[in-house]
Legacy VTK file of the C-alpha trace (Angstrom):
# vtk DataFile Version 3.0
C-alpha trace
ASCII
DATASET POLYDATA
POINTS 189 float
-0.026 0.013 -0.036
1.145 3.502 -0.753
2.281 5.799 2.035
0.335 8.985 2.092
-0.246 11.918 4.417
-3.929 12.962 4.941
-5.512 16.237 5.754
-9.061 16.968 6.568
-10.534 19.662 4.254
-10.543 22.993 5.992
-10.123 26.653 5.314
-6.415 26.279 5.806
-5.950 23.862 2.900
-8.881 25.039 0.760
-6.424 26.528 -1.783
-4.832 23.094 -2.313
-8.335 21.581 -2.896
-9.147 24.357 -5.350
-5.851 24.069 -7.224
-6.454 20.303 -7.464
-9.865 20.727 -9.094
-8.737 23.733 -11.099
-5.774 22.124 -12.760
-5.314 18.384 -12.007
-8.373 16.322 -11.194
-9.861 16.008 -14.626
-7.064 17.547 -16.775
-6.260 14.246 -18.546
-9.538 12.244 -18.260
-13.204 12.805 -17.544
-13.159 16.412 -18.746
-16.997 16.351 -18.649
-16.581 16.384 -14.859
-14.225 19.445 -14.965
-15.612 22.094 -12.778
-17.575 19.870 -10.413
-15.543 20.701 -7.255
-17.356 17.653 -5.728
-20.545 19.526 -5.210
-23.216 17.367 -6.916
-24.095 15.199 -3.824
-23.940 18.220 -1.521
-26.665 20.005 -3.552
-30.391 19.638 -3.242
-32.190 18.292 -6.286
-33.516 21.816 -7.101
-30.072 23.317 -6.870
-28.737 20.612 -9.214
-31.363 21.615 -11.844
-30.547 25.262 -11.404
-26.794 24.632 -11.948
-27.339 22.288 -14.896
-29.608 24.943 -16.599
-26.499 27.136 -17.069
-23.627 24.891 -18.011
-21.363 27.847 -18.929
-21.442 29.144 -15.332
-21.378 25.620 -13.598
-17.584 25.602 -12.836
-17.617 29.086 -11.304
-20.853 28.407 -9.297
-19.510 24.989 -8.057
-16.157 26.551 -7.123
-17.963 29.348 -5.172
-20.279 26.818 -3.478
-17.220 24.686 -2.412
-15.605 27.751 -0.864
-18.818 28.754 0.900
-19.377 25.219 2.241
-15.840 24.746 3.486
-15.925 28.013 5.260
-19.318 27.158 6.941
-18.211 23.552 7.810
-20.731 22.093 5.379
-18.336 20.135 3.308
-16.181 17.288 4.674
-13.589 14.983 3.187
-9.900 14.244 3.054
-7.002 15.401 0.872
-4.235 12.821 0.267
-0.570 13.828 -0.321
2.381 11.867 -1.527
5.085 14.015 0.018
4.113 17.533 -1.120
1.943 16.600 -4.088
-1.790 16.210 -3.694
-2.795 12.898 -5.147
-6.392 12.430 -4.081
-9.643 13.630 -2.657
-12.414 11.699 -0.816
-15.762 13.355 -0.163
-16.801 11.762 3.113
-18.674 13.012 6.204
-21.930 13.386 7.964
-24.763 11.917 6.017
-26.941 14.973 6.781
-24.649 16.920 4.373
-25.952 14.886 1.440
-29.507 16.264 0.930
-30.308 14.235 -2.135
-29.541 10.904 -0.470
-32.389 9.657 1.812
-32.359 8.261 5.290
-29.615 10.620 6.735
-28.859 10.506 10.335
-26.388 12.292 12.671
-24.691 8.947 13.511
-24.289 7.862 9.949
-21.396 8.968 7.671
-21.315 8.656 3.951
-18.415 8.568 1.370
-19.458 9.194 -2.267
-16.508 10.574 -4.400
-12.926 9.503 -4.822
-10.974 11.822 -7.181
-7.475 10.298 -7.680
-4.710 12.136 -9.522
-4.643 10.859 -13.091
-0.972 9.756 -12.925
-1.412 8.036 -9.536
-4.321 5.730 -10.386
-3.688 2.112 -9.812
-1.236 2.829 -6.930
-3.565 2.110 -4.063
-4.388 5.654 -3.340
-8.159 5.119 -3.096
-7.638 2.025 -0.825
-5.433 4.082 1.495
-7.921 6.924 1.629
-10.704 4.523 2.377
-8.751 3.037 5.311
-7.853 6.470 6.627
-11.475 7.684 6.333
-12.941 4.647 8.042
-10.607 5.212 11.029
-11.266 8.859 11.204
-15.053 8.501 10.927
-14.963 5.879 13.799
-12.908 8.181 15.912
-15.445 11.020 15.219
-18.129 8.895 16.704
-20.283 7.786 13.848
-22.106 4.448 14.310
-21.732 3.466 10.646
-20.553 4.566 7.271
-22.194 3.986 3.905
-20.891 3.991 0.317
-22.603 3.513 -3.042
-20.248 1.998 -5.617
-21.594 0.951 -8.957
-21.858 -2.805 -9.522
-20.575 -2.449 -13.039
-18.990 0.469 -14.806
-18.230 1.021 -18.496
-14.769 2.509 -17.900
-12.272 3.162 -15.163
-13.601 6.652 -14.502
-16.983 5.072 -13.520
-15.262 3.854 -10.266
-15.304 7.462 -8.839
-17.321 6.097 -5.977
-14.828 3.281 -5.230
-15.124 -0.300 -6.261
-17.362 -3.027 -4.724
-14.265 -5.174 -4.052
-12.388 -2.335 -2.280
-15.375 -1.809 0.059
-15.845 -5.633 0.566
-12.115 -5.934 1.632
-12.615 -3.071 4.069
-15.442 -5.038 5.757
-18.459 -3.222 4.156
-21.593 -5.399 3.663
-24.097 -5.176 0.823
-27.340 -3.652 2.103
-29.355 -3.006 -1.081
-29.234 -2.619 -4.903
-30.348 0.925 -5.597
-30.522 0.500 -9.335
-28.973 3.422 -11.187
-27.647 4.883 -7.931
-25.379 1.827 -7.289
-25.134 -0.662 -4.499
-25.678 0.439 -0.955
-22.777 -0.840 1.219
-22.491 -0.324 4.907
-19.811 -0.725 7.677
-20.955 -0.705 11.200
-18.622 0.426 13.991
LINES 1 190
189 0 1 2 3 4 5 6 7 8 9 10 11 12 13 14 15 16 17 18 19 20 21 22 23 24 25 26 27 28 29 30 31 32 33 34 35 36 37 38 39 40 41 42 43 44 45 46 47 48 49 50 51 52 53 54 55 56 57 58 59 60 61 62 63 64 65 66 67 68 69 70 71 72 73 74 75 76 77 78 79 80 81 82 83 84 85 86 87 88 89 90 91 92 93 94 95 96 97 98 99 100 101 102 103 104 105 106 107 108 109 110 111 112 113 114 115 116 117 118 119 120 121 122 123 124 125 126 127 128 129 130 131 132 133 134 135 136 137 138 139 140 141 142 143 144 145 146 147 148 149 150 151 152 153 154 155 156 157 158 159 160 161 162 163 164 165 166 167 168 169 170 171 172 173 174 175 176 177 178 179 180 181 182 183 184 185 186 187 188
C-alpha cells in the first residue's frame, strides 16, 4: 500500500483543494466532470437543476459553493498527499450533508466521491484513503458509514465512488441494490 499523508478539508488547505480541481483532477480524463468541485451530492435536487440549466457558469458556481461550504463547515472530506503533491480527494462526512440521499442520520457517515490524480491511479491511493477515512469516521463517533459504488462500470472513471471489491475488503456489507444509484454498502462500527 502506498504511504500517504492525509489532511481533513478545511479553510487552511482550501487553496490546495481548489488548485487540484482547477488544474489536476480532470485535466487528462473525464473532462465532462471538470468544474464539479465535488458539489453534486451536496446540492439539493432543485439546486442541481438550477446549476445544470446554465452549463457555462457551472464551474464558477460549483467553485464558489465549495468555498462557501468549506468556510461554513458544510463540506467534509480528506485530501491525500504523496510527500508535497496532492494525489487524491475523498468526499466523506456526515450523511446530513448529502440532501439528495435519503435516510440521513447524525450517527451515519457517507463517502461518495474518490478523485484520484490521473498519474497516480492504480497505486492504491483510493484504498489508502478509504482506510484512513474509516478510521477517522470511527474516531469522530459515527455508528456506521455507507458507500454506493456501482456494480458495473463501462470505464475506469466510473469507479469514482470506489469499487465494490475495495469496500468488501474493508469489511463493508451489501445492504441494497439501488438500481442506477449503485449498491448500498455499509460498515457498522
